[in-house]
N, C-alpha and C positions, 0 to 999 in steps of 0.2 A: 541209479538205483532202478534195475530191471523190471518191464509192466510186467504186472500175470497174465495170464490168459483166459485165467478163470472167469464165468459168467458175473459173478456174484462179488470178486474183488473191486474194492474203488479203484479209479483210475488216477493215477498219480500223475501223469503231464497235461491234466488238462487246460487248454489256454481260451484262458478269459477272451471273449470277443470284443471285436472292438468297438462295441457299444457299449458296452458295461467300462472297459479301461476308460473311457470317455466319460460316464458316470460319475465313475471315482474318482474322476481329475476335476469334477466340476466340485464335487459335492468338496475335497480336499483343498479347493483353490476358495469357495464359499466360507472354509471354515478357519481357513487361514486369513483371508482377506479382514472376515468379525472379526478374528484375532486380534490384528495388524492395528485397528480401525476403534477396538474399543474402545480406549480410553486416549483421546487425540488432545481432551480436554484436561487441563488442572489448574489448580489454584496458585495467581501468581503472587507477589507482593501488590497491594495497591501504590497507586502514584502517590506524591507525597503533597498532597492540596491542604490539608488541614481538615479534611473531611467534606469540603466541596465537591460537588460532582464534576469530574473530568469532560467537557463535551465540546465537540466541534472541530477535535485534533485531525490533523491529517498524518498517517504513518509513513515512515521508511525505513530501510535495513539501509545500513552503511559502513565500512568498515568492520564488520561484525559485531555492531550495534543493533537494536532498534532504538527510533528515535520515534517521538507520540512531540507532534512542533502543531504550535499555537491553540487557540480557540480558548476556553476559560476553565478554573477561571485566570485572569488577567494576572501581572506582575504589577502589583501597586495601587490595586482597586480596577474599580469597574470599567475607566479609561485610561488604564497601565497597558503594558507590553504583551505581547504575545508568550508564553512560558514555552519549553520544551523540556520534554523528561527523556533520560535515555536506560536503555539498560544493556546487561551484556548477557547474553541468553543464557538461562542456568543458573545467574547468580542472586536471583529475586532479589536484588536492590535498581533502587531507580535513582538517579543524582540527576541533579537540576543546572546545566549550563547556562552559558548569557541569553536570556530571551533574547529574540526580535523585535522591530518598533512596530508600537502600535497593536487594540486588540481587532486583530485581522480572522476572519474564518472562511471557511469555504475557496482557499484556494487549493493551488495544484504545488505540487513537488517532484523534485527527483535529481538525478546525480547527473551533470554532463561527461562530456568529452574529453573535457580538463579536471574530471573529479570535483566540480564542485556543487556542493547543495545547494539547487535553487527555487526557488517561493515565487510565483507568480499570480496574479489577479486577488480575488477575495474582497471582500468586503467589510464595513468597521461595523463587528459583532455588536455591541449596544445602538448603533447609530446606524441601521441598514440604508439608510438615504444619502449617508456620510461620505465619509473618503472611501476610495478606491486602491486597493492595492496592487502595487506595480511589479517589477519585478528585481528578485533582491539575490545576492549569493549572502548563501550566513555559515557561520565558521563557530564552533561550539565554544571556544575562548574568548572571540570574540564579538559575536552577536552579528549584524548584520557589518560587513567588510564592503560590500560596495553596493554598487546597481546596476541594470541590464537592460539595454533597449525595453519599452513597453511590445507588447504584442498589438495587435492592431485595435483603433478608436473603439470597432464596434464586438470586439471580441468580447464576449460574456463575462465578466466580473466571479461570479459566482454556479455554483450550480452545474458546472462544466465537468467533463471526465477529463484524466487528466493519467500518463502515462507514458513509458519509455523504449524505446527499442533496442536492438543488440548494437546500434554504434552510439547508445547514447544521446539519441537526439528526443530532445521534450516534446509530447505534444497536449495542447489544449485542444478538447473536440465538444463541440455545440454548446448549452446553456443555457442561460436564463442571461438574455443580452439589455433587457427593459429597461437597467436602469443608466445605459448608454446609447438609450433610442432605438434598439434594434429591438429584435423577436425575441418574445417569452420563449422560443422554441429554437434557439439558432443552430442552425446546420455548418455553421464558419469551424474548418479543421485549421490550426495553424501547428506549426514545429519550429523548434529552436534548436539551432546548431552552433554549440557553445566554443568551437574551434574557430567561428567566425562572427559570435554576438549576434546571428542573425533570426529574428520570424520570416517564414516563409507558409505563406498560403495555399492549401493543398485543396480545400475545397470549399 
């Protein structure tokens, strides 16, 4: 459309200033972000515990499923085995596969380089001064399949951070080692390599 040269005619080719465009982009991005994250949390089916609170579980995603492992209530009573609950995201249904040995809490968990669910560390939930968790391979159908080499004797049995890396090596980071004669504020870091079934000390 030709531009009018008449002084009172509105300009039809006015270009928005870079600052104005930036402001518009920021407003749009903010509105889009707010809208996208406005409903992140939604109600989901409760875990089948018979009404008892689900406490001290550790979480894992594996094989397209979400697992809540260990913690209470325990299978078979206060000294029973650690329960496991599994759901397929979006199904709104929880199932209960095989538990694994002992009422253990505060452990680490991950999937190693061989695709195994490895559970490590932890303490006896009803008796914190009692048994200390080892290192196990867990299977949904069989429960505990096997044991693996333990972490260092001074590795914290509780309150440690756990993680895995891109090579599916598992980590035990810091924690409270007072139950094994160490510091309440341990800085020990160990890494598990599933291809060799070995723990190595990093720091």
